N, C-alpha and C positions, 0 to 999 in steps of 0.2 A: 082292539083295546085290551081284551082279555089276554091275548098273547103277550103284550108289552108288560102287563102286571106280572104274568108268570115268569118272564125272563128276569125281571128285577128281583123277584123273590128267590129264584134259583141262584143268582149272583150273590145276594146277601148271605144265603145259607152256605155257599161254597167258601166265601172269604172268611167267615167266622168259624168254620169247622176246624177241629184240631188236625194236626199233621198225623198221618198214619205211616208207621214204619213197617218193615217186612213181616214181623210176627203178628201184626194186627193190633198191637197195643198203641193207643194214642199218646202222643207227647205234646207238651205245650212249650213253645219257645219263650225264654225269659225276655221281658221287655228290655230294650237297649238302655244303657246307663245314660242318664242326663249329665250335663256338664258339671252340675253341683255334686253328683254322686261319683264322678270319676276320681279314683285315688291319686293324690298328688305325689310326685317323686320325693323320696326321703332325702333330706339334706345330709351331705357327707359329715362324718364325725370329725371334730377338731382335735388335734394333738395337744395334750396338756403338759407333758413332761419331756425333757430333753437333756442332753449333755453338751457342754460348751468347752472347746479346747482352744486356747489362745496364748499368745506371747506378745510382750510389748514393754514399754517403759512409761512410768516406773512400776507397772503392775507385775512385772516378771512373767514367768510361764506357769500355767496351771490348768486345772480342770474344775468346772463348776456344774452344779445341778441347777437346771432351769425349770421354772414353773410359770405357766400362762393362765392366770385366773380370768383374764379377758383376752380377746383375740389381738388386741393392740398393746397389751402390757405384759412384759416378761420380767420376772424376778429371778435373780441369780445369787447363789451362795456356794463357796468352794474354797479350795486351798491352792497355794502357789509357792514358788520359790524364786528368789532373786539371785540365785547362784551363791549366796552367802549363808542364808538361813531360810527356814520355812515360814510361811505366813498364811493368813486367812483374809478373805475378801468377800464383798457383797456388792450387788449392783441392781439397777433396773434399766430396762430398755423399752423405749416407746417406738412403736412401728405402726402408723395408722393404715398402711396399705397391706393388701394380701397378694400382691403381684410377684412375679418372678424376680424383678429388680425393684427394690424398695429402700427408701431412706430411713434412717434411724436417729434418735436422740437418746443418749445414754448417760447415766451417772454411776460412778464407781468409787468405792472406797476400800482400803485395805491396810493391813499392818503386818510388818515383818519382825521376827524375833532378832535378838542380838546375833551378829555375825562378824566374821573377819573379812574385810575388804581387800586385804593385802594380796591374795592370789590373783584377783582381778587386775589390780594395778601392776603387778609383776608381768602379767600376760600382755597388757596394753603397752607397757614400757619395754617389753622383751628384756627384762633385767631380773634374773632370779635372785640377785643379791639385795634387791630393794627391801628395806625394812622401815616401817613407820608405826610405832605403837599407837599413834592416834587412830589408826584404822582397825585396831584389834577388836574394838568394842563399839560397833556401829549398828544402829537400828533406825528404821524410819517407818512412818505411816504416810498415806497419801489420800487425796480425793481428786477426782478428775471428771470433767464434763466433755463429752465427745459427740461429734457428728459423724455418721457413718453411712455406708452403703452395703446392702446385703444382696447376694445373688444366689438364687436357688429356690427350692420349694419351701414355702412357709411352714408346712407340716412334715417336712422331710429333711434332707441334707441341704445345707447352704453354707456359703463362705462370706466373710465380712472383712471390711477394712474401716477402721475408725480413727479419727484424729481430733485433737482438741487441746485443752489446756489443763494442767494439773498443779496442785499445791502440795508440796512434799515437806514434811517436818522431819529433820534429821537430827538424831541425838548422838553426839560424839563422846562416848563413854571412855575413850582411851586418851583424852587430853591430858589428864593428870600424869599418866605413865610417860607420855611423850615429853612433858615439861621436866619431869624428874630425870629422864635420860639426858636431855639437853643440858640441864643445869648441874647434874651430878649431885643434887641434894634430894635424898630419899625422904626427907621430912616435908617436902613441899606438898601443898594441897591446892586443889583447884576445883572450882564449880563446873559441873558438867554443862557444856554449852549446847544450845539448841539452834539449829539453822532452819529458816523458812525459805524454800526455793519454789518459785513459780516458773514453770517451764512448759514447753510443748509436750504433748502426750500422744502416743501411738499404740494401736492395738490391731493385731492381725490374727484371724483364727477361723474356725469352722464350728458349726453346731448341727446336731441331729436331733430331731423330735420324733417321738413314737407314741 
């Protein structure tokens, strides 16, 4: 009986004794971390700003600065050209998914300064002699709603294709000059007409966030 008690006492003393290293100094092993104390992995940071390069109709070709205040909301503002004059534009893009392939819904609006559309018409008609004062003073603004598809990293480089419907308001400032030329009456006056055009809209481009 005494031998059993002595064996239990020796075992308890041995199991609770500190570890001894080579130089004779005792060291205590830290207790293992519990599940609650284990540090969780840090979530990757989200990209907030980016650049958008695109071309389409009636938005023209341009560059915009993009900002994402929320992971699913993208705001854009920038400049563009329609081949006749410079312009400014703004838009918002809704993208609920963060996958490599993701659908989008976007709204865009812009306005272009007064420009001469005759060079474009001459190029399309392949007729350098074409002249129409009506097209000398043309400007327009637009608003478009588009459904699209993006491919690429949400916080890196991606490409997109968007299509939808647009409403374009065209101001023909050269009508008076055109009527004067046709009638030969330089005293003739005319009210500047405005045209409302609803037509398909298309946008193709790339964006990079950093």
